[in-house]
C-alpha positions, 0 to 999 in steps of 0.5 A, a space after each residue: 737355206 742352201 745348207 738345209 737343202 743339201 742336207 735333206 738331199 744327202 739324207 735321201 740319197 744315203 737312205 736310197 743308196 744304203 738300201 739294196 732293195 730300194 736300188 733294185 726296185 728302181 732299176 727293176 722296171 728297165 730290166 723287166 721290160 727288156 727281158 719281157 720284150 726280148 722273150 716276146 720277140 723270140 716267141 713271135 718269131 718262133 711261133 710258126 717255126 718248125 724244127 730244122 730237121 723236120 721233114 714235111 710230107 707233101 702228097 702230089 697228084 700228076 707229078 710233071 716231069 718238069 717239076 721233079 726238082 720239087 723232090 730235091 727241096 731240103 726237108 721235103 718228102 714227096 709221095 705220089 698219089 692218085 686222083 682218087 685219094 684226093 679227098 682222103 689226103 684232104 682229111 689227113 691234112 685237117 687231122 694234122 696227119 700230113 702237111 700238103 696236097 699238090 694237084 697238077 693238071 694232067 697236061 701240065 708238061 705240055 703247057 709248060 714246055 710250049 710256053 706262051 708262044 705255043 699257047 693261044 690267047 684264049 687258052 687258060 693257064 694251067 692251075 696248080 692246086 695246093 691244099 694246106 691247113 693254116 692252123 697247123 704250123 707244119 702245114 703252113 710251113 710246107 705251104 710257104 716253102 712250096 709256093 716260094 719255089 713255084 713262084 720262082 719257076 712261074 716268073 722265070 716262065 713268064 707266068 705260064 701257070 697259076 698257083 691256087 687261082 679260082 674260087 676253090 678253098 685251098 686252106 682246109 683250116 676250119 673257122 673253129 681251128 683258126 679261132 682255137 689257134 688264136 685263142 691258145 696263143 693269148 689266153 694262157 698269158 691273160 688268164 695267168 696274169 688275171 690269176 696272179 693279180 687277183 691273188 696278189 691284191 689279197 695275199 700281200 694285204 693279208 700277210 705283209 699288211 698285217 705285219 706292217 700294222 702289227 696285228 699279226 703279232 696278236 695272232 701269233 701269241 694266241 694258242 692257235 697252231 701256226 700251221 693252222 694259221 698258215 693253212 687257213 690263210 692259204 685256203 682263204 686267200 686262194 678262194 678269194 683269188 679264185 673268185 677274181 681269176 674266174 671273174 676275169 676269165 668269164 669276162 675274157 671269154 664273153 668278150 672274145 666274139 666282140 674282139 674277133 668281130 673288131 678284127 674282121 673275124 666275127 664268123 669264127 666259132 668256139 667249139 669248146 665243150 663242158 669237159 673242156 671248161 671243167 678241165 680248165 677250171 680244175 687247172 685254174 683252181 690248183 694253180 691258184 693255190 700255187 700262186 697264193 703260196 708263192 706270194 704268201 712266202 714273199 709277203 712274209 719276208 717283206 716288211 710292208 705292203 709296198 715292199 711285198 708288191 715290189 718283191 712280187 713284180 719279178 715273179 709276175 714277169 716270170 708268170 707272164 713269160 711262162 704264159 707265152 711259153 707255147 709260142 717259144 717252142 718249149 718242150 712238152 714232155 710229160 715230166 715238164 708238167 711237174 713244173 708249176 705255172 709252166 704246166 698250167 700254161 701248157 694245159 691251157 694251151 692244149 684246152 684252148 687249142 682243143 688238142 690235149 690229153 688227160 694224163 698231162 692234166 692229171 700230172 699238172 693238178 697233182 703237181 700243183 697240189 703237192 707244191 701247194 702243200 710244200 708252200 704251206 710247210 715253208 710258210 708254217 716254218 716262217 711263221 714259227 721264226 720270230 726273226 722273220 715275223 717280228 722284223 
């Protein structure tokens, strides 16, 4: 009995360690988790970071003599403005044209130099007003730097002045800006994952499943052109995957108000237009063709549904990480929109943040269609290979 036990164990170990693909399937989850969490950690740390050489534009009203050291802060460019320009500067902050507006009281120097001993108990400490936009990375960064600087001075002078006190609204970001920022961070990843999973379930079964059952051999011996077979599968699988992806997308959009409500952000607004949804749908359709093409090629290489699913797992992680690329400070040059999946993530980020141009969208759609055509050609050649199809 013991010899039989060891014989079975030896047989299974030989089967496992003799197949490189099975070994990779076993160790792949640990590798993928490490890579995924590493990139996510890097993305979250860089989400609100700016370039080291970036110079923040700070507008100051009534610059006190005791605060001239602000102009010596690294990467800070001070512009002295008049009180009559305050509203114009606020508008520029909302439009991301400048980063910060600092308003000092006219008598700030006197109050600061006299100190607590020179002030009566009833005298209200002068308040430094700092206006910024929390939905803008550069504005939020400038605000953090300046508040840290003023906090040090405030503590050194026994809290002789206040910073952003009172009932005024110093954060100029609208509810729409904040909601768009939050959605643009998570939605590209979620939509890409839903699209990939929807395409994976159908494409793997349609090609690898038919190879496993032997039914695809029947199609290959018919007078049908294998190019038509490849194109027909890609188009039909894309349509099915698109239905799944759109269904998931609609579910996410409808659930967002409930999600924000659970986070205490139920008053957020979602100001997306018909044009935004149309652009998003166009990008999703073209991306579905790309994903189906990639999964179909992997499925054609595989011997079974299980093997095809295992081979597609690394691709799924790449797609997920690409959905997070907007948080990692990745380049946004126009030629980067020629890269499939990455271009989709950037377009979705632009649409959800309500800050996009039509040229990158057009480049993305055209590039996706061209890549889909290339995948169909590759798939046709694979269908023409007896070694691949009858393995």
